[in-house]
N, C-alpha and C positions, 0 to 999 in steps of 0.2 A: 394619500397612498394607503391602500388596504390590502395586505397580503392574505390570501386564502390558502389553506392546506387541503389538497384534494388527492384522490387516489387514481393513479394511472393503471397500476396492477395491484391486486390484493392477494398476497401470499399465493400466487399462482403456481401450482405444481406443474413442472415441465414434463411432457410426455416422452421426450427424447433425452438421452444422456449426453448428447453432443449436438448442439444446434445453435442458431442465432435467433433469439426472440426479438421481434420487431413490433413496436406499438407506436401509433401516431399520437402526437401531442395536439393540443387544441390549436385552432387556426388563428386565434388572436389572443392578445394579452401580453403582459410583462412577466417573463419567466425568470425567477431568481435562482431556483435550485431544484434539483431532483435528489431525493434521499433514496438511494438504491440499497435495498437490503436483500441479500441472498442467503440461502441456507441449504443444508443437506445433512443427511443422517449418516453417522460413522458406521463403518463396516462391522462385521461380526467379531473381529479380533481386536481392532484398535484403529483409531482415525489419525493417521499421520499427515494427511494433506490439509492445508488451510483453505478456507473459502476463497481468498484472493488468488490462490494458485489454481483454483478450478475455473476462475473467470479469465477467459482468453483475451477479451477486449470489450470495452464499453465505448459506444459512440453515440453522438447526437448528430444527425445528418439532415440537411435541408435540401429539398428539391432533388433528391436522388443521389447527388454526388458532392454537395457542398458540406465539407466536414467542419462542424462547429466545435466538436469535442471528440477526442480519440486517445485513449490510453489503454494499455494492458492492465490486468488486475494487479500485478505486482507493482506497477507504477502508481495506480490510483490509490492503493493502500498507503504508500509513502507520502503522496501529496496530501492525503487526508490527515496523516500524522503531523505534517508540517503546519497545515492550516488550522487544525484543531489544537495543536500544542501537546497532544497526547494520542495514544492509540485510539482509533475510532471505535465506537460502540460495538461490542462483539461478545459472543459466547464461544470461547476457545477451549475445547476439551478433547482429549484423545479417547475418552471412555467409549467402549463399544456400544452401538445402538443409540447413542445420544446425538441430538441434532446440534450442529454448529450454526451460528449466525454471524453476519458481519454487515454493518451499515456503512456505506461509502457515499460521501456527498459529491454531487456533480454541480459545481458552482459556476454561475455566469457573472458573478460579482465578487467583490473582495470577501464577502461574508453573506450569510443567509439574510435576505431582506435589505441588501444594499440599495439605497434610494437613488444612487447615481449610475450604477452599472448593472444592467440586466439585459436579457435577450428579448427583443421585440418580435414576437412570433408573426405578426402581421406583415413583416417584411419578406416573408417566404410563402411559396404556394403550399408546401407541406413540410413538416418537421417530424422526424421520428427518432425514438430511442431504440438503440440496438444493443443487445447484450449477448455476446458470444461466450458460450460456456462448454466445458468438457471435463467434468470431474472424473478422477480415476475411480473406476468401479472395481473394487477389490475388498477382501476381508480386512485390509489395513487402509483402505481408502473410504469410499462412500458406497452406500446401498443404491442399487439401480432404482430409478424412478422417484428419487426423493429430493431432487434439486428444485428449489423454490425461488421465485423472484417477486419482490414486493417493492413498489415504487410510488411513494407519495411525492407530490411536487408542490412548489410554492408559486403562486401566480396572482397577479392583480389584473383582472379583466373588467374592472368597474368602468362605467361610462366616462369617457374622457381620458381614462388611463392616468398613469403617473406622469409627472412632469420633471424637468430638470435632468433628463437623461444625458450622460456624457459618453455612453458607449457600453461595451460588454467585454468580458474576458474570455479569450479563446485558448484552451489548454489542449495541446496536441503533442504526440510523439513525433520527433524529427529524425531519430536514428536508432537503429538496433544492430548490435554486433557482439562478438565474443572477443575478449582481450587476448593479446599475444604476449610473449615474454618480454619484449622490449619495444622501444620506439614510441612515436606519437600517433594517435588517431585524431584526424582533423574532421570536424563536422561543420559543414557550411550551413549557416543559420539564415533564416528568412529576414529580409529587411523591409518587409511590407508594412509592419506595424511596430509601435513601440513595445519594448519588453518590460514586463513587470518583474519576472524572475525566470530562472531555468533550473531544472533538476537533473541530476545524474544519478541513475540507479546502477549499482555494480555489486553483484553477489557471486561468491564462489564458496560453496558449502565447506565448512570447517576451516575457512581461511579468514584471518582478521581483515576488517575493513581497512582500506588504505594500503593494501599490499599489491593488488593487481592494478589498481589505478591510484597513482601517487600524487599527481598534480592536476588541477583543472585551471585552465587559463583562457580568458576571453580576449581575442585579438581583433582589432579593427584596422581596416585599410592596410592589409599586409604587414601587421605588427607595428605600424607607425604609432598606434595607440593601444595601450593595454588597459581596458576598463576594469578588469578584475583578474586577480591571480591568487593562488593559494594552494597549499597542500591539502590533501583529503582531510587530514586531522584538523586543519584550520577551519575549513568550511563546516565540518561536523560539530566542532565546538561552538561556532558562531550560531548554530541553530539553538543552542541552549542560552547563550548570552543575549542574542538579539530577539529571538522568537519565543524564548522561555519554554522550549520543548522539553517534555518529560521523557527521558530515554528508557523508562522501565517497562517491562512486559510481564504479564501474568498469565499463567496457563495451568490447566489440570492435565497432567501427564498420566499415562497408564502403561508403565513399562514392566518388562522382565529384566533380569540381571543382564548388564552389558548393552542393553538397547539404548538407542540415542533419540534425542528430541531436538528439533531445530527451532530455536527461539526467535530468530529474525531480529536480534538486537545488533547485528553487525559484528560486535565483539562483546564478550561477556566480561565486565569489570568485576562484578560480584554476583553471586547467585545463592538463593536460599531455597531449600526444598524440604517438605514435610509430608511423609506418607501417612495415609489413614491407617489406623491400627485397630483391629477387632480383637478384644481380649481372648475370645474363645476360638481364635483362628487355629485350625487343625495343624497348620504348619509351624506353630510355636512362636517364639519370640522373633520379632522382625528387626532387622538391621538395615538402615539405608544410609549410604554416603554418596557424595558426588564423585563419580569415578574419574572423570576427566572433562576438561573444557578445551575446545578448539574452535576458534572463531566464535560463531554463535551456536555451536553444536554442543549439547550437554550429553555426556555418557552417564547412565545411571548404574549404580552398584547396589543391588538388592540381595539380601541374604536372609535365611531362616536358620533357626536352631530348634531341635526337638525338645518338647517339654518332658516327655516320659523318661528320657535318659538323663535329664538335667545336664545336657551336654553344653559345653562352651564352644563346640566346633560348629562353625557356620558354613552352610552350603548355599549354593545359588538358589534364589527364591523360586518356589514351585508355582506361585500364582502371581498374577498381575494385581497391583494395588494402586488405587488413585493416589497421586502424589501432587501436592500443590507446590508450584514453582513460581518464584519471582526473581527475575534477572534484570540487572541494570547495565545499559550500554552508554554510549555517548551520542546525544542527538537522536536522529532517526536512523535506525539500522539499515545498512546497505545503501544509503542515499545521502547526497548533499544537495543543498539548495543555495544557489548563487542569487542573492537578492539585489534588485536595482531600485525599485520603488520602496525605499525603507519605510517601515511602519505602515505600509499600505498606501503611501502617498502617491497618487497617480502622476503628480507633477514631476516626480523624480524618476519616472520610468525611463529606461535607456532609449535614446532616440535612434533606433536602428536605421530608419530611413535616411538619416543624415550621413551614413557611412557608405563607402563604395563597396566594402566587403566586410563581413562579420563571420568569425570562425571561433569554434570552441576546440581547443587543443587539450587532449587528455594524454598524460604521460603514463605509459604502461610499465608495470614492474613484474607482472606475472601473467601466465596464460590461464585461460579457463573461466574467467568471470563473464557472466551474462550482463551485458551493459545496455542501458537504455537512456536516451537523452530526450527530454521533453521541455517545452517552453510554455509560458503563459503570456499571451500577447494582449495588448490593449487595443481593441478595435473601436475607433471613434464612431459616434452616432452619425 
């Protein structure tokens, strides 16, 4: 088996600010992964939107309607964090006029170059990658006409091809809803293939993780069997103990006094911030403190004092300054992973076809969270 890295798209600038870019994959070969890298230039004032928020959906579709992979950007970013054990490669800065970048892996195996699980492109007439995007065009969003898509892919199309294939992994969204104040939301899960794992994304700005969705429980055969149950905090902690996930996030913020930054840590356990200081700054001595923390939202407190009067009276900062921020949460922010195939062992995947019914029950404790449920299925060869 010889994996080759080739380019599907090479830093292609998109002519439209909201569209779906479609590009066809090769007709044959073993496809292990696509490295989707997207980017965009921050607006004239500040860039408060993240790249994964500008990506509406990423799909790989065969023969026009056979969905092989389908996730929203907010989900794919969290899946990447789980699978990589840390934030995916990125340039995250709020500085005006600077380009952000984010690389998100689209995997058809347990990892890049998996010799047992990969997509056999020759089984389909045509396979295409679809990237739907709509960055916010604003002085605090992105500059029009700057969204880029870059897509290397890993393939083995050598004569004879790889052997020993056991199947491929299909990652798709199965439900999208907004949480309500109380009660359970029940998602009916497919029983066509075995389940490697499932992910729940739930985010409510400035609200701690585990508040709006408190418990996630998998039920089989109308509750005759409970394959998995736990509080949100349990599952989030398991990401660190089982998957060794690093819950830290780093950013370059560009705030004025009292402005906020969303760090996407789910909840901020601790945060450190350091502004850049220019000694000849016309606004004098700079003071920066963390004004407040709510959920994964950081409020900046930036002040100046005048040199000429040697005053000790601080006033709201008159200029934006780059501020380096590092925040720590628990596990992956705004998301939990319920694993079945522990340590990537496909023999332990949940045998969904053996059940007459399979449901995910989410206990709701607050209204307003954007909730997404997605699964990773093992499709046999």
